[in-house]
N, CA, C and O atoms as a GROMACS GRO file, in nm:
protein
  368
    1UNK      N    1   1.291   3.234  -3.101
    1UNK     CA    2   1.380   3.349  -3.121
    1UNK      C    3   1.503   3.309  -3.073
    1UNK      O    4   1.596   3.335  -3.150
    2UNK      N    5   1.532   3.252  -2.967
    2UNK     CA    6   1.664   3.204  -2.933
    2UNK      C    7   1.736   3.140  -3.037
    2UNK      O    8   1.853   3.168  -3.065
    3UNK      N    9   1.664   3.051  -3.098
    3UNK     CA   10   1.745   2.980  -3.200
    3UNK      C   11   1.818   3.077  -3.316
    3UNK      O   12   1.929   3.053  -3.364
    4UNK      N   13   1.738   3.185  -3.351
    4UNK     CA   14   1.784   3.294  -3.456
    4UNK      C   15   1.903   3.364  -3.389
    4UNK      O   16   2.006   3.384  -3.453
    5UNK      N   17   1.888   3.402  -3.260
    5UNK     CA   18   2.001   3.468  -3.193
    5UNK      C   19   2.145   3.373  -3.193
    5UNK      O   20   2.257   3.419  -3.216
    6UNK      N   21   2.118   3.250  -3.167
    6UNK     CA   22   2.240   3.157  -3.165
    6UNK      C   23   2.290   3.132  -3.313
    6UNK      O   24   2.408   3.117  -3.341
    7UNK      N   25   2.195   3.131  -3.398
    7UNK     CA   26   2.225   3.123  -3.544
    7UNK      C   27   2.295   3.252  -3.595
    7UNK      O   28   2.398   3.244  -3.662
    8UNK      N   29   2.252   3.344  -3.570
    8UNK     CA   30   2.307   3.486  -3.609
    8UNK      C   31   2.457   3.512  -3.551
    8UNK      O   32   2.546   3.578  -3.604
    9UNK      N   33   2.458   3.444  -3.431
    9UNK     CA   34   2.602   3.485  -3.352
    9UNK      C   35   2.700   3.389  -3.416
    9UNK      O   36   2.814   3.430  -3.440
   10UNK      N   37   2.663   3.256  -3.447
   10UNK     CA   38   2.746   3.136  -3.498
   10UNK      C   39   2.780   3.179  -3.661
   10UNK      O   40   2.886   3.141  -3.711
   11UNK      N   41   2.692   3.255  -3.732
   11UNK     CA   42   2.739   3.282  -3.845
   11UNK      C   43   2.824   3.423  -3.852
   11UNK      O   44   2.911   3.450  -3.936
   12UNK      N   45   2.783   3.498  -3.755
   12UNK     CA   46   2.886   3.631  -3.748
   12UNK      C   47   3.024   3.576  -3.704
   12UNK      O   48   3.122   3.630  -3.757
   13UNK      N   49   3.045   3.484  -3.619
   13UNK     CA   50   3.174   3.449  -3.558
   13UNK      C   51   3.238   3.393  -3.697
   13UNK      O   52   3.340   3.445  -3.741
   14UNK      N   53   3.176   3.289  -3.762
   14UNK     CA   54   3.229   3.219  -3.888
   14UNK      C   55   3.289   3.333  -3.989
   14UNK      O   56   3.401   3.325  -4.039
   15UNK      N   57   3.188   3.448  -4.012
   15UNK     CA   58   3.246   3.538  -4.099
   15UNK      C   59   3.354   3.612  -4.053
   15UNK      O   60   3.443   3.641  -4.133
   16UNK      N   61   3.362   3.656  -3.909
   16UNK     CA   62   3.477   3.686  -3.869
   16UNK      C   63   3.601   3.629  -3.893
   16UNK      O   64   3.699   3.687  -3.937
   17UNK      N   65   3.588   3.473  -3.853
   17UNK     CA   66   3.725   3.398  -3.885
   17UNK      C   67   3.757   3.382  -4.028
   17UNK      O   68   3.873   3.397  -4.067
   18UNK      N   69   3.653   3.351  -4.116
   18UNK     CA   70   3.696   3.334  -4.265
   18UNK      C   71   3.747   3.474  -4.320
   18UNK      O   72   3.820   3.470  -4.419
   19UNK      N   73   3.716   3.594  -4.266
   19UNK     CA   74   3.760   3.730  -4.312
   19UNK      C   75   3.905   3.742  -4.281
   19UNK      O   76   3.989   3.783  -4.360
   20UNK      N   77   3.930   3.697  -4.145
   20UNK     CA   78   4.063   3.730  -4.104
   20UNK      C   79   4.158   3.639  -4.153
   20UNK      O   80   4.274   3.676  -4.162
   21UNK      N   81   4.121   3.511  -4.190
   21UNK     CA   82   4.187   3.397  -4.251
   21UNK      C   83   4.212   3.442  -4.390
   21UNK      O   84   4.327   3.434  -4.433
   22UNK      N   85   4.138   3.477  -4.448
   22UNK     CA   86   4.150   3.531  -4.569
   22UNK      C   87   4.257   3.654  -4.582
   22UNK      O   88   4.355   3.644  -4.656
   23UNK      N   89   4.235   3.743  -4.522
   23UNK     CA   90   4.349   3.858  -4.493
   23UNK      C   91   4.506   3.787  -4.479
   23UNK      O   92   4.613   3.815  -4.532
   24UNK      N   93   4.470   3.695  -4.394
   24UNK     CA   94   4.631   3.634  -4.358
   24UNK      C   95   4.682   3.579  -4.470
   24UNK      O   96   4.795   3.605  -4.512
   25UNK      N   97   4.596   3.497  -4.526
   25UNK     CA   98   4.630   3.396  -4.664
   25UNK      C   99   4.673   3.500  -4.769
   25UNK      O  100   4.775   3.479  -4.834
   26UNK      N  101   4.607   3.598  -4.786
   26UNK     CA  102   4.658   3.712  -4.880
   26UNK      C  103   4.784   3.758  -4.844
   26UNK      O  104   4.871   3.757  -4.932
   27UNK      N  105   4.813   3.799  -4.728
   27UNK     CA  106   4.956   3.842  -4.690
   27UNK      C  107   5.085   3.746  -4.706
   27UNK      O  108   5.201   3.780  -4.727
   28UNK      N  109   5.030   3.615  -4.691
   28UNK     CA  110   5.138   3.518  -4.659
   28UNK      C  111   5.132   3.439  -4.804
   28UNK      O  112   5.210   3.346  -4.824
   29UNK      N  113   5.033   3.481  -4.906
   29UNK     CA  114   5.050   3.378  -5.032
   29UNK      C  115   5.008   3.251  -5.016
   29UNK      O  116   5.066   3.156  -5.069
   30UNK      N  117   4.905   3.239  -4.940
   30UNK     CA  118   4.838   3.105  -4.911
   30UNK      C  119   4.719   3.075  -4.986
   30UNK      O  120   4.686   3.162  -5.066
   31UNK      N  121   4.641   2.963  -4.978
   31UNK     CA  122   4.523   2.953  -5.028
   31UNK      C  123   4.413   3.033  -4.973
   31UNK      O  124   4.396   3.034  -4.851
   32UNK      N  125   4.341   3.096  -5.046
   32UNK     CA  126   4.248   3.190  -5.034
   32UNK      C  127   4.094   3.145  -5.022
   32UNK      O  128   4.055   3.040  -5.073
   33UNK      N  129   4.026   3.218  -4.964
   33UNK     CA  130   3.879   3.220  -4.942
   33UNK      C  131   3.795   3.268  -5.074
   33UNK      O  132   3.806   3.386  -5.106
   34UNK      N  133   3.724   3.196  -5.140
   34UNK     CA  134   3.674   3.256  -5.279
   34UNK      C  135   3.571   3.359  -5.220
   34UNK      O  136   3.505   3.354  -5.116
   35UNK      N  137   3.578   3.457  -5.322
   35UNK     CA  138   3.477   3.564  -5.310
   35UNK      C  139   3.324   3.530  -5.299
   35UNK      O  140   3.246   3.604  -5.239
   36UNK      N  141   3.287   3.416  -5.360
   36UNK     CA  142   3.161   3.364  -5.350
   36UNK      C  143   3.145   3.337  -5.223
   36UNK      O  144   3.057   3.391  -5.157
   37UNK      N  145   3.233   3.247  -5.172
   37UNK     CA  146   3.217   3.173  -5.028
   37UNK      C  147   3.219   3.300  -4.927
   37UNK      O  148   3.161   3.278  -4.820
   38UNK      N  149   3.266   3.410  -4.938
   38UNK     CA  150   3.274   3.533  -4.846
   38UNK      C  151   3.135   3.591  -4.871
   38UNK      O  152   3.064   3.603  -4.772
   39UNK      N  153   3.084   3.630  -4.996
   39UNK     CA  154   2.935   3.672  -4.991
   39UNK      C  155   2.847   3.565  -4.956
   39UNK      O  156   2.739   3.602  -4.911
   40UNK      N  157   2.867   3.425  -4.967
   40UNK     CA  158   2.752   3.354  -4.919
   40UNK      C  159   2.746   3.352  -4.782
   40UNK      O  160   2.638   3.343  -4.723
   41UNK      N  161   2.858   3.359  -4.721
   41UNK     CA  162   2.850   3.376  -4.571
   41UNK      C  163   2.788   3.511  -4.522
   41UNK      O  164   2.721   3.515  -4.419
   42UNK      N  165   2.809   3.612  -4.591
   42UNK     CA  166   2.736   3.742  -4.586
   42UNK      C  167   2.597   3.714  -4.584
   42UNK      O  168   2.527   3.756  -4.492
   43UNK      N  169   2.547   3.638  -4.687
   43UNK     CA  170   2.405   3.636  -4.731
   43UNK      C  171   2.339   3.555  -4.615
   43UNK      O  172   2.226   3.580  -4.573
   44UNK      N  173   2.416   3.460  -4.568
   44UNK     CA  174   2.376   3.380  -4.460
   44UNK      C  175   2.342   3.458  -4.311
   44UNK      O  176   2.271   3.416  -4.220
   45UNK      N  177   2.390   3.537  -4.316
   45UNK     CA  178   2.366   3.649  -4.180
   45UNK      C  179   2.492   3.692  -4.127
   45UNK      O  180   2.479   3.727  -4.010
   46UNK      N  181   2.621   3.704  -4.175
   46UNK     CA  182   2.727   3.727  -4.142
   46UNK      C  183   2.762   3.864  -4.206
   46UNK      O  184   2.881   3.891  -4.222
   47UNK      N  185   2.686   3.933  -4.235
   47UNK     CA  186   2.724   4.045  -4.342
   47UNK      C  187   2.756   4.152  -4.249
   47UNK      O  188   2.844   4.225  -4.294
   48UNK      N  189   2.716   4.182  -4.141
   48UNK     CA  190   2.750   4.301  -4.040
   48UNK      C  191   2.883   4.259  -3.981
   48UNK      O  192   2.967   4.349  -3.981
   49UNK      N  193   2.920   4.149  -3.934
   49UNK     CA  194   3.023   4.114  -3.889
   49UNK      C  195   3.140   4.100  -3.980
   49UNK      O  196   3.250   4.142  -3.943
   50UNK      N  197   3.121   4.040  -4.106
   50UNK     CA  198   3.205   4.044  -4.210
   50UNK      C  199   3.252   4.207  -4.263
   50UNK      O  200   3.367   4.230  -4.301
   51UNK      N  201   3.166   4.294  -4.258
   51UNK     CA  202   3.182   4.440  -4.315
   51UNK      C  203   3.272   4.517  -4.205
   51UNK      O  204   3.356   4.604  -4.228
   52UNK      N  205   3.233   4.460  -4.073
   52UNK     CA  206   3.301   4.534  -3.957
   52UNK      C  207   3.457   4.472  -3.950
   52UNK      O  208   3.552   4.545  -3.923
   53UNK      N  209   3.468   4.337  -3.977
   53UNK     CA  210   3.593   4.300  -3.962
   53UNK      C  211   3.678   4.344  -4.098
   53UNK      O  212   3.794   4.385  -4.085
   54UNK      N  213   3.617   4.332  -4.222
   54UNK     CA  214   3.689   4.387  -4.326
   54UNK      C  215   3.748   4.548  -4.326
   54UNK      O  216   3.848   4.589  -4.386
   55UNK      N  217   3.661   4.622  -4.247
   55UNK     CA  218   3.710   4.755  -4.202
   55UNK      C  219   3.811   4.757  -4.120
   55UNK      O  220   3.906   4.834  -4.135
   56UNK      N  221   3.802   4.671  -4.024
   56UNK     CA  222   3.916   4.682  -3.910
   56UNK      C  223   4.051   4.618  -3.955
   56UNK      O  224   4.156   4.674  -3.920
   57UNK      N  225   4.054   4.529  -4.015
   57UNK     CA  226   4.162   4.451  -4.070
   57UNK      C  227   4.222   4.500  -4.209
   57UNK      O  228   4.322   4.456  -4.265
   58UNK      N  229   4.142   4.598  -4.250
   58UNK     CA  230   4.161   4.644  -4.380
   58UNK      C  231   4.194   4.542  -4.488
   58UNK      O  232   4.305   4.526  -4.540
   59UNK      N  233   4.077   4.472  -4.517
   59UNK     CA  234   4.086   4.375  -4.620
   59UNK      C  235   3.973   4.377  -4.712
   59UNK      O  236   3.856   4.378  -4.673
   60UNK      N  237   4.005   4.379  -4.828
   60UNK     CA  238   3.910   4.417  -4.953
   60UNK      C  239   3.846   4.549  -4.932
   60UNK      O  240   3.734   4.562  -4.982
   61UNK      N  241   3.897   4.648  -4.867
   61UNK     CA  242   3.836   4.784  -4.846
   61UNK      C  243   3.851   4.849  -4.980
   61UNK      O  244   3.787   4.953  -5.000
   62UNK      N  245   3.933   4.796  -5.083
   62UNK     CA  246   3.970   4.881  -5.211
   62UNK      C  247   3.888   4.789  -5.321
   62UNK      O  248   3.921   4.798  -5.439
   63UNK      N  249   3.788   4.705  -5.283
   63UNK     CA  250   3.722   4.623  -5.363
   63UNK      C  251   3.571   4.690  -5.366
   63UNK      O  252   3.497   4.665  -5.270
   64UNK      N  253   3.531   4.758  -5.451
   64UNK     CA  254   3.394   4.817  -5.463
   64UNK      C  255   3.289   4.710  -5.435
   64UNK      O  256   3.195   4.729  -5.358
   65UNK      N  257   3.309   4.601  -5.500
   65UNK     CA  258   3.235   4.499  -5.492
   65UNK      C  259   3.184   4.446  -5.345
   65UNK      O  260   3.074   4.395  -5.323
   66UNK      N  261   3.281   4.467  -5.256
   66UNK     CA  262   3.247   4.448  -5.103
   66UNK      C  263   3.208   4.560  -5.037
   66UNK      O  264   3.115   4.553  -4.957
   67UNK      N  265   3.266   4.660  -5.057
   67UNK     CA  266   3.220   4.793  -4.990
   67UNK      C  267   3.121   4.854  -5.016
   67UNK      O  268   3.084   4.943  -4.939
   68UNK      N  269   3.039   4.819  -5.147
   68UNK     CA  270   2.902   4.848  -5.178
   68UNK      C  271   2.802   4.734  -5.152
   68UNK      O  272   2.693   4.749  -5.097
   69UNK      N  273   2.856   4.610  -5.202
   69UNK     CA  274   2.784   4.489  -5.183
   69UNK      C  275   2.750   4.456  -5.052
   69UNK      O  276   2.635   4.420  -5.029
   70UNK      N  277   2.839   4.461  -4.952
   70UNK     CA  278   2.801   4.420  -4.805
   70UNK      C  279   2.697   4.517  -4.736
   70UNK      O  280   2.606   4.479  -4.664
   71UNK      N  281   2.720   4.629  -4.765
   71UNK     CA  282   2.608   4.741  -4.713
   71UNK      C  283   2.483   4.724  -4.780
   71UNK      O  284   2.380   4.768  -4.728
   72UNK      N  285   2.481   4.661  -4.895
   72UNK     CA  286   2.341   4.647  -4.968
   72UNK      C  287   2.286   4.506  -4.893
   72UNK      O  288   2.169   4.488  -4.861
   73UNK      N  289   2.370   4.432  -4.877
   73UNK     CA  290   2.300   4.290  -4.832
   73UNK      C  291   2.252   4.324  -4.684
   73UNK      O  292   2.152   4.270  -4.636
   74UNK      N  293   2.329   4.419  -4.612
   74UNK     CA  294   2.266   4.472  -4.473
   74UNK      C  295   2.146   4.508  -4.491
   74UNK      O  296   2.048   4.446  -4.448
   75UNK      N  297   2.144   4.614  -4.558
   75UNK     CA  298   2.016   4.693  -4.579
   75UNK      C  299   1.903   4.568  -4.619
   75UNK      O  300   1.803   4.551  -4.549
   76UNK      N  301   1.927   4.499  -4.717
   76UNK     CA  302   1.804   4.387  -4.754
   76UNK      C  303   1.770   4.307  -4.645
   76UNK      O  304   1.654   4.274  -4.620
   77UNK      N  305   1.875   4.271  -4.573
   77UNK     CA  306   1.840   4.186  -4.453
   77UNK      C  307   1.772   4.254  -4.353
   77UNK      O  308   1.685   4.192  -4.292
   78UNK      N  309   1.795   4.377  -4.323
   78UNK     CA  310   1.714   4.457  -4.227
   78UNK      C  311   1.593   4.467  -4.273
   78UNK      O  312   1.502   4.441  -4.194
   79UNK      N  313   1.557   4.508  -4.420
   79UNK     CA  314   1.432   4.511  -4.476
   79UNK      C  315   1.350   4.398  -4.456
   79UNK      O  316   1.230   4.405  -4.427
   80UNK      N  317   1.424   4.274  -4.475
   80UNK     CA  318   1.367   4.146  -4.479
   80UNK      C  319   1.304   4.115  -4.311
   80UNK      O  320   1.196   4.063  -4.287
   81UNK      N  321   1.392   4.156  -4.222
   81UNK     CA  322   1.353   4.095  -4.077
   81UNK      C  323   1.231   4.198  -4.046
   81UNK      O  324   1.128   4.163  -3.987
   82UNK      N  325   1.257   4.330  -4.092
   82UNK     CA  326   1.140   4.414  -4.063
   82UNK      C  327   1.024   4.374  -4.127
   82UNK      O  328   0.917   4.371  -4.066
   83UNK      N  329   1.032   4.342  -4.244
   83UNK     CA  330   0.902   4.315  -4.312
   83UNK      C  331   0.844   4.168  -4.251
   83UNK      O  332   0.723   4.145  -4.258
   84UNK      N  333   0.923   4.085  -4.199
   84UNK     CA  334   0.874   3.957  -4.122
   84UNK      C  335   0.810   4.003  -4.005
   84UNK      O  336   0.699   3.957  -3.977
   85UNK      N  337   0.864   4.091  -3.931
   85UNK     CA  338   0.837   4.137  -3.797
   85UNK      C  339   0.680   4.202  -3.813
   85UNK      O  340   0.586   4.181  -3.737
   86UNK      N  341   0.682   4.279  -3.924
   86UNK     CA  342   0.552   4.362  -3.921
   86UNK      C  343   0.456   4.274  -3.978
   86UNK      O  344   0.342   4.313  -3.955
   87UNK      N  345   0.463   4.163  -4.047
   87UNK     CA  346   0.369   4.059  -4.095
   87UNK      C  347   0.333   3.973  -3.959
   87UNK      O  348   0.218   3.935  -3.939
   88UNK      N  349   0.433   3.948  -3.873
   88UNK     CA  350   0.414   3.850  -3.775
   88UNK      C  351   0.324   3.921  -3.656
   88UNK      O  352   0.223   3.871  -3.607
   89UNK      N  353   0.386   4.057  -3.617
   89UNK     CA  354   0.338   4.125  -3.504
   89UNK      C  355   0.253   4.244  -3.531
   89UNK      O  356   0.215   4.318  -3.440
   90UNK      N  357   0.219   4.264  -3.673
   90UNK     CA  358   0.128   4.366  -3.693
   90UNK      C  359   0.170   4.517  -3.670
   90UNK      O  360   0.291   4.540  -3.664
   91UNK      N  361   0.100   4.601  -3.659
   91UNK     CA  362   0.154   4.753  -3.654
   91UNK      C  363   0.178   4.792  -3.509
   91UNK      O  364   0.222   4.906  -3.492
   92UNK      N  365   0.161   4.728  -3.417
   92UNK     CA  366   0.189   4.751  -3.268
   92UNK      C  367   0.286   4.854  -3.255
   92UNK      O  368   0.324   4.889  -3.143
   0.00000   0.00000   0.00000
């Protein structure tokens, strides 16, 4: 359990940093993080952090792909964790 908490914390911090970096790069006209990499980071477990960061710094909030895609990823991740917990721990 401890491993997963550390893992999620690390991926969430990484998601926060790459989202903020991409926002700054967009404003300054510098090299950007690809959308594939942003989604990949979300799929690895940084979806909540990335979504909240995007809303906070107003980055990609006009892109339906992100504002719909990230909540879908979050829902799927919650469903997956719930299913795993149900299988592992039963109906308690």
